[in-house]
N, C-alpha and C positions, 0 to 999 in steps of 0.2 A: 371201497377204494375209489370207485367212479364218482360217488357223491363228494368225497373229500377233494378229488381232483377238480371238481366243478366248484365247490363251495369255498375252500380255503383261499385260492387266489382272488376270488371275488371279494371276500371279506377284507383282505389286506389292501386291495386296489380299488375299493368302492368309491372313495372320494375322487381319485384321479380319473377313473372311468366315467364317473358322473360328469366331471368337468369336461372331458373329451366329448361326451355324448351331447351335452347341452350346447357347447360351442359348435360341435359338428352340425347339430340341428339348425342352429342359427345360420351357419355358413351355407347349409343346403338350400336356404331361401334365395341366396344371391343369384344362381343361374335363372331361377324363375323370375326374379325382379328384373334382371338384365333383359330377359326375353320379353317381358311385358313392356319395357321401355323402348325396345328396338322396333324398327320397321324392317321386316324381313320379306323381300320379294321371293316369289316361287323360283325353283330351279329352272335355269334357262331363260329367265326374264331379263336379267341384267348381266353384262359381262364386265370385266375389270376395266377395259378401255372406256366404256360408256360411263362407268362409275367415276373413274379418275377425271374424265372431261367435265362431268357435272360438278364435281367437288372443286376442281380448279377454278371453274367459272365463279363460284361463290367465295373461294378461299385462294386468292392468287399466290399467297405465300405458303402453299401446302408443302410440307416436308415429308410427311408419311401418312399413309392410309392403312389402318389395321381393322381387321374383322375379328371380334372376340368369339369365343366358342358358342355363345348364345345367339350369335347372328347380328349383333350390333356393329355398326360401322363407325369408326372413330377417325377423325382427321386431326393430325398434329400440324400446326402451322405457326408462322411468325407474322406479326402485324406491327408495324412501326417499331421493329426491334424487340417486341415482347412476344414470348412464346404463348401459345394457347392450344386448347384441345376441345373439340366439340363432338357430340354424338350427332350424326347426320342421317338424313333420309336418303337412301341410295337411289330411290326413284327420281329424285329431283336434285340431289346434292346440297339441299338447304340444311342448315343447322336445326336440330331439334332442341338441344339443351347443352350447356357447358358440361364437359366431361371431367370429372375428378374422382379418383378412387375414394370410397367412403372411409373416413378415418375410423369409424366404428367397426366396420368389417375388417379393416386392416388390423386393429387391435385384437379383435376376436380371433383372427387367423393366427396371429402370433401366440395368443394364449392356447389355441388348439394345437399348434405345431410344436411349441416348445415350453409351454407354461411360463412364458416370458423370461426364460432362463438361458436363451441361446443354445449352444451345442449340448450342454448337459441336459437341458430341458428337452431338446429334440431326442436325445437318447432315451430319456425317461418316457417320452410319448411313444417311441418305438417299442419299448418294453411293454407298455400298457396295451398297445395294439396286439402284441403277441399273447399277452394274458387274455385279452378279449377273444382271440382266436381259440385259445385253449378252452375258455368257458363256453364258447358257442359249440365246439365239437363235442365236449363232454355233455353239454346241455341237450344236444340232439339225441345222444344215446340214452340219457335219462328220460327224455320224452318218449322215446321208443319203448323203453322199459315200462313206463307208466301206462302207456296206451295199449300195450300188449302186442307190439310188433310194428314193423315198417308199414304194413298195409293199413294198420289202424291209426297211423300217426295223425291223420286229419279228421278222425271221427270225433264226435262230441265228447268232452271230458266230463267225468263224474267229479263229485266233491264240491266244496264251496270254501269261502273264506280266502285267507291269504295264499294258501297252497294252490287253490284253483286259479286265483288271479295271476299268480306267478307263472303257472303253466300256460294259461291262455295267452298272456302277453308274450311269453317266450316263443310260443308256437307262431304267433303273429309276426314277431320281429326277427326271428333267428336268422333267416336267410339274408335280410338286409344287414344285420349286424355282422354276420359271417363275411359278407362281401366287403364291408368297410374294414373289418379287422384284417382280412387277408391282403387287400390292396395296401392298407396302411403299413402292415408289416413288411411288405415287399418294397415299398418306397423308402422306408426307414433303413432296411437292410442295404439298399443301393447307396443311400447317402453315406453310410458309415463303412462302405467298402466290403460288405459281406456278400454282395452280388455285383456283377459287373454293370457299369452304366453304359448306355448306348453311345456310339461315337457321335461327336458333334456334327450335324449335317451342314452342308454348304460347300460349293465349289470354290476353287481358287479364283481370284480376280482375273478376268480375261486379259490376255496379252494384246489382242488385236481388237481395237475399237475404231469404227469408221471415222469418228471425229467430225462428221458433217454437221450441217445446220440442223438443230433439234426440230423434230416434227411435233405438232400438237399431240398431246398424250392420248387423246381420243382416237387417233388414227393409227396407233401402233398395233401391228398385226399380232404380235406375240401376246399382248394384253387382251386383244379381242378374242383370242382363242381360249381364254380362261374364264369360266363361269364364276360369278360372284360367290357362289356357295363353296368354291374351292379356295378362295383367297384367305390367306392368313396375314400377309403383310406386303405392302408395296412402299419401298423407300425411294424417294425422288433423288435425282442427281443434284450435285451441288450447282447452284445457279451460275451461268456464264462459264461453265467448264465443259467443253464439247467432248473431252476424253472421259468424263464420268458416265455412269450407266444407272439405269433403274435396277434396284435389287428386289427380286420377286420371290416370295415364299408362298407356296400353296400346300394343300393337304397332301399332294403327291411328291413334293420335293422343293428345290430352290435353284435359282439361276439368275442370270442378268439379262437385261433387255437394252439393246442399243437405242439411244434416244433419237438417233437420226433415221435409221433404217427400220426400226421396230423388230429387228431380228432377235431371237432368243439365243443367248450365248451361254455355253457351258452349263446346261441344266443338269442337276444331279438328283436323281430320285432319292426319296427318303429311305434309309435302311429299314429292314423289317424290325430290327430291335427298337428303332425310334418310333415306329408305328405302334408296336406293342406297348412301349412306355407311355405313349399318349393315351392309349386305351385304358391302361391302368389308372392314369390320372383322372380320366373321365369317369371311370367306374367308381373312383373314390370320392370325387368332388361333385359329380353331376354336371361338370362343365360340358356343354354341348348336348347334354341329356337332361334338360331341366326337370322332366317328369320323374326321372330316376332320382334326381336330387331330392324331390319332395318325398319319394318313397323312403329313401335312406334317412331323411330327417325325421319322418314319422317313426321309423324303427328306432332311431337314436333316442327319441323322447321316452321310450319305454325303459331305458336304462336306469334313470333315477328310481322309478317305481320298482323295477326288478331288484335293484340294490336294496331298497328298503324292505321289500317283502322277503328277499333272500336272507338278509340279516335277521329279520324277525323269525323266520322259520328255523334258522340255525340256532338262535337263542332258545326257541321253544324246544327244539330237539335236545339241546345241551341241558336245559333245565330239567327236562323230563327223562333224560337218559342215564341218570345216575352219575353224571360227571360232577362229583363232589370235590371240594377243595382238598380234602384229606383222603382222596381215593388213591390207593396204592396201585402200582402196576401189577398186572396179572402174574408176571414172572416172579414177583417178590411177595405176593400176598399169601397169608396163612388161611384166610377165609375168602371164599368166592361167593358173590351173590349175583345170580342171573335173573333177569326180569322179562317176563312176557306180558305185554300190555297192549290193549287196543285204544283205550281212551285215557291213558296216563294215571288212572286211579291206583293201580298196583304199585307205581313208583313211590307213592307216599309211604306205604308200608315197608318197601325196600329201604328207603332212606332211614326210617326208624330203626330197622335192624342193623343197618350200616353204622349208625351213630352209637347204638348200644354195644356192638362188638368192638368198635374203636375204643370206647371208654373202658371196655374190659381188657384192653391191652393188645388186641389183635390188629395185624395189618390186613386191611380189608379192601378187596377190589370189587366194584359193582359195575355191571354193564348189562346191555340187553342180551337176550338169549341168542340173537343172531350173531353176536360177537364171540361165541364160544371158541376158545383157543384150542390148539391141539394138545397142549400140556400145561399144567400149573405145577411147577416143580416143588414149590414149598407149601402148597395148600394141603390142609388136612380136613377141611370142611367145605362142602359145596351146598349152597342153599339155592333152590329154584323156586321163585315166586311167580306164578303165572295165572292169568285169567284164561277163559275159553271164549272163542269167538263163534257166534252163530250156533250151528248144530254140531258142536264138538270140534271145531276147527282151531288151528293155531292163531293167536292174535298177531297183530302186525309186526311187533318186535321179536317174534319167535318163529316166523315162517321158514327160516333157513336152518333152524336148530337141528332138526332130525337129520338133515343132509350132512351138517358139520359134525354131528355126533359120530358118524362113521369113521372119521379120522381122529377122534379124540383118544388120547392115551392117558388114562387115569393112573395116578400114582398108587402105590400099595397102601399108603396111609389114608387115602382120600375116602371119606364117608359123605353121604348126601342126605338131604331132607327136602321134600317137595311140599310146597304150600299152594293149594289151589284156591282161586277166588271165583265165585259164581253166584247164581240165583237158583234156588231149589224149585222155582216154578217152571224151570226149563227141564225137559226130560233128560237131557244129557248134561246134567249138572257136573261142572268141573271135569268134563270128559278129557280135555286135552292134558290137564294136570295128571290124571291117571295114566294116560299114555306115556307121558314123560317119565313118570315114576317107573313104569314097566321097562321103558327103553334104557334108562340108566342102570337098572338091575341087570338087564341083558348084556350090558357092557362089562359086567363083573364088579360093579361098585357095590359097596355094602351100605345098607340103609342106616343112617343115624337115628331115624325115627320114621315110622310109617307115614304115608302120605296123609296130610291133614287138609280138610276141605272147609272153607269159610263161606258161609252164606251171607250175601249182601253186605260185604265189608264189615262184618261184625267185629268191633274192636275188642269185645270181651274174649272171643275165641282167639284172636290174635295174641292177646296178652297171655292166655292160657298156653298157647303153643310156645311162646317164649319161655314161660316158666318150665315147661317140660324140657326144652333144649338146654336151659340153664342146669337142670339136674343131670341130664345125660352127659353134658360136657364137663361138669364139675366146675363151671365158671359162673360166678354170680353176675347175672345181668337181668334186666327186665325190659319188656317191650311195652311202650305206651304210645299209641297213635290214634288220634281222633281226627279223621278227615273233616275239613271245614264243611259244614252243611251249606248247600247252595242257598242264596238269598231267596226268600219266599215272597210271593205276592198275595195280597188279599183279593180274591176274585169273587165277583158277584154273578150269579146265574141270571141271565136276562131273557133266555128263550130256550125251550126244549121241544123236540118232536119225538113222539113215542111210536114204536113199531113192535110187531112180533108177538103181541100178547096172545093172539089166537093160535099160534103154533108153538107156544111154550118156549119162546126165545125172545123175551123182552129186551129190546135194544133201543137206546135213546141217543139222539143227537143233542148234545148240550153245548150251549153257546154262553161264554163268560166275557165279562169286561172287568177291567181293574176297578175295584171298589173305590168309591169316592166318599168315604165316611165323613159325615159332617158337612158335605157340600149340598147345595140345593140342586134340584133336577136340571135347572137351566144351565148349570155348569158341566153337565155330563159330557158334552163334546170334548172337553179337555182330557177326559179319561183315555182317549185314544193316544194322546201324546205320551201317556205313562206306560204304554205297552213296550216291553223289550223287543229287540229285533229277533225275529224268528221266521221260518218258512214252513210251508206245508211239508210234512214228513219229519219235522223236528218233534221233540217229545215234551209232554207236559207231565211233570211229577205232581201227584196229588197226595197230600198228607191226610190220611184217614184219622178219625177221632181216636182218642185214648193213646196218642203218641206212637202208633205203630209205624213201621217203615213205610216210605212212600211207595206208591204204585205208579207205574209209568204207562201213559197212553199217547198214541201217535196223534199229532195235530192235523186237522183237516183244513186249517186256515193259515194265512200268512199275516204278518203284522200289519200289512197295508189294508187288510180287510177290517181292521179295527176291533176284532174279537178273537178270542181263543175258542176254537171249536174242536170238540172231540166226539167220537162215536163209541159208545160203551154198551156192551152186552152184559146183562146181569147174570153173574155166575152163581150157581147153587152154593151157598155158604160163603160167597165172596164178600169179604168185609168191605173193601173199598167200592166195588161195583154196586153193592147194595146201598152203601152210603150215598153214592152219586145218584142212584135211581130214586132215592127218597127226597132229593132236593126239590124245592119249589122256587119259582122265579123270585128273586130278592134274597135268597139264601146265599151265604158266603162260605168259601173254602180257602184253604191255604195251598198254594202250588208254586212250582218253579219251572223254568225252561231249561231243557237240556238239548243242546244242538245235536243233530244227527246227520252230518254232511254226507255220510256214506249211502244215504237213501234219497236220491234226487234224480229226476229225469234229466238227461243230457240236453244241452241246448242244440239248436240246429234243426234242419228239416228232415233228418232221418226219422223213420217211424219209431214210436214208443208204444210198447204193448204193456198195458196195465192189467194185472191179474189179481183177483182177490175174492174173498168170500166173507159173508157176515160183516162184522164191524170193521174188517180190513178195508172196506171201501172208503173209509174216512180220508186218509191222506191221498188216496188215488183221486178222489173227487177234488181235493185241494189242488193237485197237480193240473187237473183239467181246467179248473177255475182260472188258474194263472196262465193258461195257454192262450194268451191274447194274440200271439203271432200266428195262430191257426196252423201250427205244425201238425203233421199226421199223428194222431193219438187214438189208440183203440183200447176199449175196456172190455174185459171178460170178467163177469162177476156172478157169484152164486149165492142164492139165498134159499129160504124154505118155501115161501109162498108169495106169488106176485100180488096177492090181495092183502097180505098182512105185513110182510117185512121187506118190501121193495124200497130199500133205503135210498134217499136222495132222488126218487123218481122224478119229481117236478124239475129239479135242477138239471138232471141229466138230459131231460127232454129239451130244455132251453139250450144246453150246450151243444146238442146235436143240431138244433136249428141255426145257431150262430157259428157252427163249424169249429168250435173249440174242441169238440169231440167228433172224431171222424167216423167211428163205428162203435156200436154197443151190442154185445152179445151176452144175454143173461141165461142162467140155468136155475131152476127151482126144483129142489129135491122132493117137495110134497105137492107136486102138480101131476098132471096126467103123464107127462113125459118122464118124471122122476130122474132128472138129469143133474149132473154136477158140472162144475166149471171145467174139469178135465175133459168131459165129454164134448163140450163146445170147442175146446182146443183141437181135439181129434177131428171133429167135423170140418174145421178150417185148416187142416194140416197143410195143404198146399200153399194157401195164402200166408200162413204164419211162417212157413219155411222160406218163402220168397222174401218176406220182410226181413227175416234174420239174415238172409244172404245179402240183402241190400244195406245191412249195417244196423238193423233195429236193435233197440235196447229193451230188455224185459225187466219189469218191476213187479215183485210178488209181495202181497201183504195180507196177512190173516193167520189162521190157526196153523200149527205145525203139521198136522195130518194133511190138511189141504195143500200146504206148500210141498210136502213130500210127494203127494200124488201129481201135482203140477210138474215138479222136476222130472218125474218118471216119464210123463207124456212129452215134455220138451226134449228129453234125451231121445225118444223114439223119432220125433220130428227131425232132429238134427242128424240122424244117422246117414242119410244120403249126402250130407254136406261134409262128412268126415271130420266133424268137430263134436264137442260135447259141452255140457253145461259149465264144467270147470274152465274150459277155454273161454267161454263167454264171461264167466265171473272174473277171470284174470284180466280181461279187456275192459272191465267195468260195464259190461253189457248185460249182466244178470245180477240183480240186486234183490235182497230179501229183507223184509221186516216182519218177522214171525214171532208168535208167542204161544 
């Protein structure tokens, strides 16, 4: 609900909000430009009498002196019957330049205030300000939800791509946008009578005026008592009329000054409502606060990018959320498909099932598992297709499913079938799908078919599952879905470093470049341009020989390094690891990039604790390599022998010297101390706890057993802080890449 409250108004109002933002950013420059052009004496240096005397000496036909909010002094005068206006130097009264409002800024202001449509446009602009207010407030709550609480709102964000950019820009700009939207809504509400306007300031014209001989303006005591910084406007009396007076307006109020005696007549202080109104205007426009104007302008410039990234994210969610053109409402559907997915792969299978059931004549509703309704009155079939995240956890689109299941009221006719997706190389293969199957049975639902588990998106198993369902339901339909294979690159091995032979743990660092078949060696620098975009921590899929499924390895390099670098331990009987270990420089492989934005160190100067063992050091070294800003980064790593398999030893030494790596703590299980990385964490318990208390992020990479042991130790370290690993995980401060 909160996401819809944030996103839908933005979708419909994006064009208008972008127009308001761009014009607002341009107008925000005006106060700074005015300030730069003005000569502004310090407070107490010049009073209004002195200013008026100096100006009149250079402009005998002076009719009015005004001081704009940016401090510029403008004289309006008549010369030979022709009106004029000049910006003047208050220290001398001399003209600086002719004054004329910018036609460009005037047009931009009309576009900003009314979209050039007069009152209807002003009303639309007011509505857009209210929409922006709604978007800002809902956006703040979404940021709080993403970062893990109000206290974590300003901690470094995890993730990458458009979602990360959207969140980072929103966090940077939200207070400025909120201020602009709030003040704009207030001013618009006043204009159209929804809020009271302040009373018009100003006293009545004085009944008693001395009518004596006018004194030089520089000698008038009432003007001498007003500092220039308080002046807003001084209107001169009509020439040769002794009964006329000076009209004086200051920041504190307005009154009249007798041109003969210099006495202040009928001064009326400004009402509090008028003062508040002026503050609202200043906060909205930056008038009188040129620095604030620049801040508001910078915030406004984020709106076009936020609109673009917001629309892109909405489209990606819609495209991957089962929102199909022929998707029936849940209250009317005969078949329900619920999808749990982390990387959107499962949605492709769900769409295939949706299409087949539709063709078979069923009204089908497809949505994410988080959207489980309390009741589906007409449904007789419930299909749950879900992947498993990490070590048996729910994927992103299913994290609220178990909680919502408590309120679910299944109909008597409703039967269900669960289809799990996973990879058998993980110990908890399809664990979450099994848990969902058990939970649905616990609600009293009858199984249409036992839980089926699919290894590595096998299309054959999916088709077989569909055939079984067709038989069980007595409805002829078939399932056919072949996910598009990722585009592969031809990669050439250019360098390798081998470790671990002496301790029976052969591990190699392999560095590839994009193959340039048919090109001469002198053209090899162009190969770097052919690299796709990727970062350390992303994944390289390697296609082993004989057409087997790809194996995935974490990348230790970024595209800017010009190579694809992986660290691979040779597994006993491992087809792909054995294949890679048998490569020689010049040999070629087929591979593809898979982005992994959920495993990245956060930006900023809070500590980052990197923990790994064995080949898991690869992406961690890549993170250190990219730490060119020298933010605090600590590495805990475990191997077997410092003599045989100390991976990346030379590089880590250099990174310690140039401060890209703040601290290094290693553990070797086949040394005299027989230590593991968990032991090193326990030894540094106090320091680790202090870093976590200060907002540190933890990234763990390596084998599942190691990761489980590390988690247990971190739980022990966290106990005095009254938090746990799951709390850190929810805040994006505990990330794992385990295998």
